N, CA, C and O atoms as a printed pandas DataFrame, in Angstrom:
     atom_number atom_name residue_name chain_id  residue_number  x_coord  y_coord  z_coord
0              1         N          MET        A               1   -5.884   -2.375  -18.512
1              2        CA          MET        A               1   -5.523   -1.271  -17.359
2              3         C          MET        A               1   -3.889   -1.578  -17.362
3              4         O          MET        A               1   -3.281   -2.594  -17.026
4              5         N          SER        A               2   -3.487   -0.499  -17.793
5              6        CA          SER        A               2   -1.887   -0.689  -17.301
6              7         C          SER        A               2   -1.571   -0.601  -15.403
7              8         O          SER        A               2   -2.080    0.156  -14.578
8              9         N          THR        A               3   -0.456   -1.794  -15.203
9             10        CA          THR        A               3    0.282   -1.526  -14.143
10            11         C          THR        A               3    0.791   -1.075  -13.603
11            12         O          THR        A               3    1.293   -1.480  -12.554
12            13         N          THR        A               4    0.941    0.625  -14.394
13            14        CA          THR        A               4    1.565    1.488  -13.896
14            15         C          THR        A               4    1.296    2.051  -12.270
15            16         O          THR        A               4    0.103    2.216  -12.012
16            17         N          VAL        A               5    2.178    2.333  -11.255
17            18        CA          VAL        A               5    1.905    2.898   -9.975
18            19         C          VAL        A               5    2.828    4.113   -9.852
19            20         O          VAL        A               5    4.058    4.154   -9.872
20            21         N          ARG        A               6    1.935    5.085   -9.719
21            22        CA          ARG        A               6    2.297    6.290   -9.484
22            23         C          ARG        A               6    1.734    6.485   -7.388
23            24         O          ARG        A               6    0.769    6.037   -6.769
24            25         N          LEU        A               7    3.012    7.416   -6.930
25            26        CA          LEU        A               7    2.193    8.039   -5.798
26            27         C          LEU        A               7    1.979    9.457   -5.366
27            28         O          LEU        A               7    2.752   10.393   -5.575
28            29         N          HIS        A               8    1.093    9.487   -4.879
29            30        CA          HIS        A               8    0.580   11.274   -4.807
30            31         C          HIS        A               8    1.374   11.403   -3.418
31            32         O          HIS        A               8    1.594   10.638   -2.479
32            33         N          PRO        A               9    1.776   13.030   -3.800
33            34        CA          PRO        A               9    2.504   13.280   -2.458
34            35         C          PRO        A               9    2.227   12.813   -1.341
35            36         O          PRO        A               9    3.070   12.187   -0.698
36            37         N          HIS        A              10    0.548   13.104   -0.736
37            38        CA          HIS        A              10    0.583   12.774    0.234
38            39         C          HIS        A              10    0.676   11.044    0.561
39            40         O          HIS        A              10    0.843   10.834    1.763
40            41         N          ALA        A              11    0.610    9.982   -0.157
41            42        CA          ALA        A              11    1.072    8.866    0.040
42            43         C          ALA        A              11    2.746    8.670    0.372
43            44         O          ALA        A              11    3.334    8.102    1.293
44            45         N          ALA        A              12    3.099    9.231   -0.528
45            46        CA          ALA        A              12    4.759    9.074   -0.469
46            47         C          ALA        A              12    5.374   10.416    0.644
47            48         O          ALA        A              12    6.492   10.874    0.880
48            49         N          GLY        A              13    4.488   10.603    0.954
49            50        CA          GLY        A              13    5.426   11.144    2.640
50            51         C          GLY        A              13    4.962   10.713    3.715
51            52         O          GLY        A              13    5.568   10.826    4.781
52            53         N          ARG        A              14    3.461    9.980    3.554
53            54        CA          ARG        A              14    3.010    8.859    4.768
54            55         C          ARG        A              14    4.434    7.530    4.742
55            56         O          ARG        A              14    4.973    7.195    5.797
56            57         N          LEU        A              15    4.776    7.034    3.623
57            58        CA          LEU        A              15    5.621    5.637    3.836
58            59         C          LEU        A              15    6.638    5.774    5.196
59            60         O          LEU        A              15    6.339    5.437    6.342
60            61         N          ILE        A              16    7.390    6.120    4.931
61            62        CA          ILE        A              16    8.193    6.031    6.490
62            63         C          ILE        A              16    7.209    6.188    7.912
63            64         O          ILE        A              16    7.077    5.472    8.905
64            65         N          GLU        A              17    6.944    6.751    7.729
65            66        CA          GLU        A              17    6.130    7.252    9.208
66            67         C          GLU        A              17    5.138    5.912    9.350
67            68         O          GLU        A              17    5.036    5.370   10.450
68            69         N          ARG        A              18    4.377    5.379    8.133
69            70        CA          ARG        A              18    4.073    4.306    8.017
70            71         C          ARG        A              18    4.774    2.888    8.322
71            72         O          ARG        A              18    4.246    1.806    8.582
72            73         N          GLY        A              19    5.666    3.119    8.248
73            74        CA          GLY        A              19    7.063    1.464    7.730
74            75         C          GLY        A              19    6.728    0.841    6.520
75            76         O          GLY        A              19    6.721   -0.375    6.327
76            77         N          VAL        A              20    6.446    1.739    5.697
77            78        CA          VAL        A              20    5.893    1.076    4.167
78            79         C          VAL        A              20    7.297    1.608    3.139
79            80         O          VAL        A              20    7.706    2.753    3.330
80            81         N          VAL        A              21    7.946    0.793    2.140
81            82        CA          VAL        A              21    8.883    1.404    1.120
82            83         C          VAL        A              21    7.893    1.247    0.107
83            84         O          VAL        A              21    7.006    0.394    0.131
84            85         N          GLU        A              22    8.101    2.227   -0.916
85            86        CA          GLU        A              22    7.654    2.159   -1.859
86            87         C          GLU        A              22    7.356    0.506   -3.031
87            88         O          GLU        A              22    6.341    0.364   -3.713
88            89         N          ALA        A              23    8.184   -0.229   -2.988
89            90        CA          ALA        A              23    8.570   -1.762   -3.599
90            91         C          ALA        A              23    7.392   -2.400   -3.263
91            92         O          ALA        A              23    6.906   -3.229   -4.031
92            93         N          GLU        A              24    6.658   -1.997   -1.771
93            94        CA          GLU        A              24    5.730   -3.108   -1.026
94            95         C          GLU        A              24    4.091   -2.304   -1.592
95            96         O          GLU        A              24    3.032   -2.917   -1.724
96            97         N          VAL        A              25    4.298   -0.876   -1.836
97            98        CA          VAL        A              25    3.117   -0.195   -2.389
98            99         C          VAL        A              25    2.880   -0.680   -4.087
99           100         O          VAL        A              25    1.713   -0.751   -4.473
100          101         N          ILE        A              26    3.723   -0.923   -4.826
101          102        CA          ILE        A              26    3.925   -1.180   -5.820
102          103         C          ILE        A              26    3.242   -2.677   -5.965
103          104         O          ILE        A              26    2.117   -2.890   -6.416
104          105         N          ALA        A              27    4.437   -3.942   -5.345
105          106        CA          ALA        A              27    3.859   -4.823   -4.839
106          107         C          ALA        A              27    2.191   -5.535   -4.786
107          108         O          ALA        A              27    1.713   -6.545   -5.302
108          109         N          THR        A              28    1.601   -4.415   -3.864
109          110        CA          THR        A              28    0.493   -4.532   -3.741
110          111         C          THR        A              28   -0.355   -4.245   -4.459
111          112         O          THR        A              28   -1.290   -5.044   -4.508
112          113         N          VAL        A              29   -0.408   -3.407   -5.050
113          114        CA          VAL        A              29   -1.104   -2.568   -6.006
114          115         C          VAL        A              29   -0.960   -3.576   -7.028
115          116         O          VAL        A              29   -2.097   -4.031   -7.158
116          117         N          THR        A              30   -0.004   -4.318   -8.016
117          118        CA          THR        A              30    0.225   -4.850   -8.928
118          119         C          THR        A              30   -0.781   -6.756   -8.570
119          120         O          THR        A              30   -1.633   -7.444   -9.134
120          121         N          ASP        A              31    0.046   -6.810   -7.351
121          122        CA          ASP        A              31   -0.605   -8.479   -6.703
122          123         C          ASP        A              31   -1.021   -8.624   -5.539
123          124         O          ASP        A              31   -0.515   -9.410   -4.738
124          125         N          GLY        A              32   -1.921   -7.939   -5.317
125          126        CA          GLY        A              32   -2.555   -8.069   -3.972
126          127         C          GLY        A              32   -4.094   -8.558   -4.185
127          128         O          GLY        A              32   -4.462   -9.178   -5.182
128          129         N          GLU        A              33   -4.854   -8.224   -3.207
129          130        CA          GLU        A              33   -6.291   -8.987   -3.440
130          131         C          GLU        A              33   -6.667   -6.940   -3.451
131          132         O          GLU        A              33   -6.057   -5.999   -2.945
132          133         N          ARG        A              34   -7.760   -7.011   -4.171
133          134        CA          ARG        A              34   -8.358   -6.016   -4.686
134          135         C          ARG        A              34  -10.149   -5.539   -4.043
135          136         O          ARG        A              34  -11.164   -6.229   -3.946
136          137         N          PHE        A              35  -10.013   -4.785   -3.873
137          138        CA          PHE        A              35  -11.489   -4.372   -2.908
138          139         C          PHE        A              35  -11.918   -3.125   -3.163
139          140         O          PHE        A              35  -11.168   -2.172   -3.376
140          141         N          GLN        A              36  -13.624   -3.072   -3.146
141          142        CA          GLN        A              36  -14.058   -1.507   -3.610
142          143         C          GLN        A              36  -13.512   -0.920   -1.985
143          144         O          GLN        A              36  -12.993   -1.542   -1.059
144          145         N          ALA        A              37  -13.942    0.755   -2.144
145          146        CA          ALA        A              37  -13.497    1.222   -0.793
146          147         C          ALA        A              37  -14.492    2.440   -0.904
147          148         O          ALA        A              37  -15.416    2.295   -1.704
148          149         N          LYS        A              38  -14.433    3.396   -0.335
149          150        CA          LYS        A              38  -14.956    4.742   -0.331
150          151         C          LYS        A              38  -14.964    5.700   -1.436
151          152         O          LYS        A              38  -14.229    5.581   -2.416
152          153         N          PHE        A              39  -15.675    6.505   -1.294
153          154        CA          PHE        A              39  -15.232    7.604   -2.636
154          155         C          PHE        A              39  -14.575    7.153   -3.707
155          156         O          PHE        A              39  -13.423    7.493   -3.976
156          157         N          GLU        A              40  -15.290    6.332   -4.408
157          158        CA          GLU        A              40  -15.156    5.065   -5.654
158          159         C          GLU        A              40  -13.568    5.435   -5.824
159          160         O          GLU        A              40  -13.076    6.147   -6.700
160          161         N          ARG        A              41  -12.931    4.797   -4.807
161          162        CA          ARG        A              41  -11.525    4.634   -5.415
162          163         C          ARG        A              41  -11.352    2.924   -4.846
163          164         O          ARG        A              41  -12.163    2.244   -4.218
164          165         N          ILE        A              42  -10.215    2.634   -5.256
165          166        CA          ILE        A              42  -10.255    0.658   -4.977
166          167         C          ILE        A              42   -9.012    0.659   -4.240
167          168         O          ILE        A              42   -8.081    1.465   -4.259
168          169         N          GLY        A              43   -9.253   -0.807   -3.340
169          170        CA          GLY        A              43   -8.276   -0.452   -2.052
170          171         C          GLY        A              43   -7.642   -1.921   -2.630
171          172         O          GLY        A              43   -8.222   -2.848   -3.196
172          173         N          PHE        A              44   -6.569   -1.795   -2.348
173          174        CA          PHE        A              44   -5.565   -3.241   -2.716
174          175         C          PHE        A              44   -4.840   -3.508   -1.520
175          176         O          PHE        A              44   -4.068   -2.674   -1.048
176          177         N          ARG        A              45   -5.086   -4.871   -0.885
177          178        CA          ARG        A              45   -4.020   -5.632   -0.082
178          179         C          ARG        A              45   -3.426   -6.644    0.228
179          180         O          ARG        A              45   -3.974   -7.740    0.351
180          181         N          ARG        A              46   -2.289   -6.432    0.387
181          182        CA          ARG        A              46   -1.122   -7.488    0.399
182          183         C          ARG        A              46   -0.484   -7.817    1.686
183          184         O          ARG        A              46   -0.119   -6.790    2.258
184          185         N          ASN        A              47   -0.190   -9.045    2.424
185          186        CA          ASN        A              47    0.352   -9.644    3.161
186          187         C          ASN        A              47    2.179   -9.431    2.836
187          188         O          ASN        A              47    2.325   -9.400    1.614
188          189         N          PHE        A              48    2.877   -9.356    3.210
189          190        CA          PHE        A              48    4.326   -9.338    3.484
190          191         C          PHE        A              48    5.084  -10.212    5.035
191          192         O          PHE        A              48    5.006   -9.673    6.139
192          193         N          ALA        A              49    5.639  -11.309    4.874
193          194        CA          ALA        A              49    6.864  -11.751    5.846
194          195         C          ALA        A              49    7.851  -10.455    6.396
195          196         O          ALA        A              49    8.951  -10.107    5.965
196          197         N          PHE        A              50    7.046   -9.884    7.495
197          198        CA          PHE        A              50    8.357   -9.139    8.155
198          199         C          PHE        A              50    9.079   -9.915    9.388
199          200         O          PHE        A              50   10.060   -9.242    9.704
200          201         N          ASP        A              51    8.999  -10.769    9.992
201          202        CA          ASP        A              51    9.956  -10.900   10.969
202          203         C          ASP        A              51   10.738  -10.087   11.853
203          204         O          ASP        A              51   11.835  -10.578   12.119
204          205         N          ASP        A              52   10.431   -8.761   12.488
205          206        CA          ASP        A              52   11.124   -7.824   12.470
206          207         C          ASP        A              52   10.367   -6.712   14.154
207          208         O          ASP        A              52    9.279   -6.681   14.730
208          209         N          VAL        A              53   11.163   -6.286   14.261
209          210        CA          VAL        A              53   10.751   -5.085   15.358
210          211         C          VAL        A              53   10.198   -3.888   14.713
211          212         O          VAL        A              53   10.962   -3.158   14.082
212          213         N          TRP        A              54    8.647   -3.544   14.828
213          214        CA          TRP        A              54    8.507   -1.900   14.592
214          215         C          TRP        A              54    7.803   -1.563   15.762
215          216         O          TRP        A              54    7.116   -2.320   16.448
216          217         N          ARG        A              55    8.019   -0.425   15.927
217          218        CA          ARG        A              55    7.978    0.698   17.078
218          219         C          ARG        A              55    8.224   -0.543   18.679
219          220         O          ARG        A              55    7.403   -0.419   19.588
220          221         N          GLY        A              56    9.212   -1.479   18.809
221          222        CA          GLY        A              56    9.622   -1.751   19.876
222          223         C          GLY        A              56    8.707   -2.975   19.834
223          224         O          GLY        A              56    8.672   -3.472   20.960
224          225         N          ARG        A              57    8.040   -3.572   19.059
225          226        CA          ARG        A              57    7.789   -4.939   19.190
226          227         C          ARG        A              57    7.917   -5.624   18.530
227          228         O          ARG        A              57    8.195   -5.189   17.412
228          229         N          GLN        A              58    7.805   -7.480   18.707
229          230        CA          GLN        A              58    7.939   -7.558   17.319
230          231         C          GLN        A              58    7.027   -8.516   16.940
231          232         O          GLN        A              58    6.468   -9.282   17.724
232          233         N          TYR        A              59    6.811   -8.473   15.302
233          234        CA          TYR        A              59    6.034   -8.635   14.193
234          235         C          TYR        A              59    6.364   -9.726   13.246
235          236         O          TYR        A              59    7.504   -9.886   12.810
236          237         N          ALA        A              60    5.103  -10.661   12.854
237          238        CA          ALA        A              60    5.745  -12.040   12.366
238          239         C          ALA        A              60    5.470  -11.058   10.345
239          240         O          ALA        A              60    6.175  -11.039    9.335
240          241         N          THR        A              61    4.355  -10.550   10.634
241          242        CA          THR        A              61    3.283  -10.014    9.361
242          243         C          THR        A              61    3.191   -8.550    9.079
243          244         O          THR        A              61    2.733   -7.785    9.928
244          245         N          LYS        A              62    3.639   -8.107    7.834
245          246        CA          LYS        A              62    3.101   -6.476    7.839
246          247         C          LYS        A              62    1.799   -7.110    6.831
247          248         O          LYS        A              62    1.905   -8.256    6.396
248          249         N          GLN        A              63    0.506   -6.215    6.489
249          250        CA          GLN        A              63   -0.268   -5.947    6.006
250          251         C          GLN        A              63   -0.434   -4.644    5.241
251          252         O          GLN        A              63   -0.877   -3.646    5.808
252          253         N          VAL        A              64   -0.037   -4.641    3.787
253          254        CA          VAL        A              64   -0.243   -3.508    3.290
254          255         C          VAL        A              64   -1.667   -2.884    2.456
255          256         O          VAL        A              64   -2.111   -3.355    1.408
256          257         N          GLU        A              65   -2.206   -1.780    3.168
257          258        CA          GLU        A              65   -3.240   -1.070    2.237
258          259         C          GLU        A              65   -3.052    0.007    1.281
259          260         O          GLU        A              65   -2.907    1.156    1.698
260          261         N          ALA        A              66   -3.044   -0.196    0.312
261          262        CA          ALA        A              66   -2.738    1.343   -0.735
262          263         C          ALA        A              66   -4.301    1.314   -1.351
263          264         O          ALA        A              66   -4.867    0.282   -1.709
264          265         N          TYR        A              67   -4.913    2.741   -1.401
265          266        CA          TYR        A              67   -6.232    3.004   -1.896
266          267         C          TYR        A              67   -5.935    3.938   -2.981
267          268         O          TYR        A              67   -5.395    4.994   -2.653
268          269         N          ALA        A              68   -6.120    3.794   -3.862
269          270        CA          ALA        A              68   -5.957    3.831   -5.418
270          271         C          ALA        A              68   -7.291    4.587   -5.941
271          272         O          ALA        A              68   -8.346    4.710   -5.319
272          273         N          VAL        A              69   -6.944    5.127   -7.410
273          274        CA          VAL        A              69   -7.905    5.533   -8.347
274          275         C          VAL        A              69   -7.229    5.424   -9.609
275          276         O          VAL        A              69   -6.054    5.771   -9.722
276          277         N          GLU        A              70   -7.818    5.019  -10.450
277          278        CA          GLU        A              70   -7.273    5.132  -12.094
278          279         C          GLU        A              70   -7.276    6.176  -12.484
279          280         O          GLU        A              70   -8.182    6.934  -12.138
280          281         N          ASP        A              71   -6.351    6.566  -13.274
281          282        CA          ASP        A              71   -5.780    7.581  -13.989
282          283         C          ASP        A              71   -5.011    7.932  -14.967
283          284         O          ASP        A              71   -3.804    8.171  -14.941
284          285         N          ASP        A              72   -5.709    7.955  -15.792
285          286        CA          ASP        A              72   -5.148    7.619  -17.822
286          287         C          ASP        A              72   -4.661    6.267  -17.501
287          288         O          ASP        A              72   -5.433    5.359  -17.193
288          289         N          ASP        A              73   -3.466    6.137  -17.567
289          290        CA          ASP        A              73   -3.454    4.443  -17.870
290          291         C          ASP        A              73   -2.382    3.624  -16.731
291          292         O          ASP        A              73   -1.443    2.899  -17.060
292          293         N          SER        A              74   -2.740    3.909  -15.527
293          294        CA          SER        A              74   -2.021    3.649  -13.987
294          295         C          SER        A              74   -2.861    3.961  -12.727
295          296         O          SER        A              74   -4.037    4.303  -12.603
296          297         N          TRP        A              75   -2.156    3.798  -12.087
297          298        CA          TRP        A              75   -3.238    3.662  -10.575
298          299         C          TRP        A              75   -2.331    4.734   -9.822
299          300         O          TRP        A              75   -1.110    4.574   -9.821
300          301         N          LEU        A              76   -2.915    5.831   -9.179
301          302        CA          LEU        A              76   -2.796    6.715   -8.536
302          303         C          LEU        A              76   -2.949    6.408   -6.981
303          304         O          LEU        A              76   -4.042    6.649   -6.468
304          305         N          VAL        A              77   -2.008    5.934   -6.268
305          306        CA          VAL        A              77   -1.985    5.494   -5.149
306          307         C          VAL        A              77   -2.155    6.962   -4.410
307          308         O          VAL        A              77   -1.428    7.928   -4.643
308          309         N          ILE        A              78   -3.536    6.939   -3.231
309          310        CA          ILE        A              78   -3.580    8.189   -2.516
310          311         C          ILE        A              78   -3.436    8.283   -1.238
311          312         O          ILE        A              78   -3.481    9.331   -0.593
312          313         N          THR        A              79   -3.210    6.903   -0.708
313          314        CA          THR        A              79   -2.436    6.586    0.593
314          315         C          THR        A              79   -2.862    5.219    1.001
315          316         O          THR        A              79   -3.768    4.469    0.637
316          317         N          VAL        A              80   -1.517    5.116    2.231
317          318        CA          VAL        A              80   -1.242    3.650    2.472
318          319         C          VAL        A              80   -1.392    3.571    3.717
319          320         O          VAL        A              80   -1.236    4.502    4.507
320          321         N          ILE        A              81   -1.782    2.178    4.044
321          322        CA          ILE        A              81   -1.556    1.594    5.481
322          323         C          ILE        A              81   -1.046    0.756    5.727
323          324         O          ILE        A              81   -0.937   -0.050    4.802
324          325         N          ALA        A              82   -0.452    0.394    6.974
325          326        CA          ALA        A              82    0.069   -0.486    7.072
326          327         C          ALA        A              82   -0.409   -1.037    8.644
327          328         O          ALA        A              82   -0.810   -0.269    9.518
328          329         N          ARG        A              83   -0.281   -2.504    8.807
329          330        CA          ARG        A              83   -0.929   -3.211    9.911
330          331         C          ARG        A              83    0.281   -4.288   10.070
331          332         O          ARG        A              83    0.910   -4.961    9.252
332          333         N          PHE        A              84    0.325   -4.164   11.371
333          334        CA          PHE        A              84    1.472   -5.290   12.095
334          335         C          PHE        A              84    1.100   -6.455   12.675
335          336         O          PHE        A              84    0.548   -6.175   13.740
336          337         N          PHE        A              85    1.133   -7.656   12.493
337          338        CA          PHE        A              85    0.622   -8.711   13.748
338          339         C          PHE        A              85    1.204   -9.952   13.438
339          340         O          PHE        A              85    1.014  -10.923   14.170
């Protein structure tokens, strides 16, 4: 499987509001933990050093989860979730 990663318009539209950049999504899919998700999707999870403020609170770590489907020779990321801790 190729490691080409594409973002569905839904996922791309949610990046800013969820505090994630495209490079983090790509790194999560290519290098993150892989797990089975609902609706025959594959989830990817990766922690990033954050050490910054998000919505008025200081956090050390940002965890990015990307939910994707295989599409031809690439991953199509359907949605992205971020957790800060």
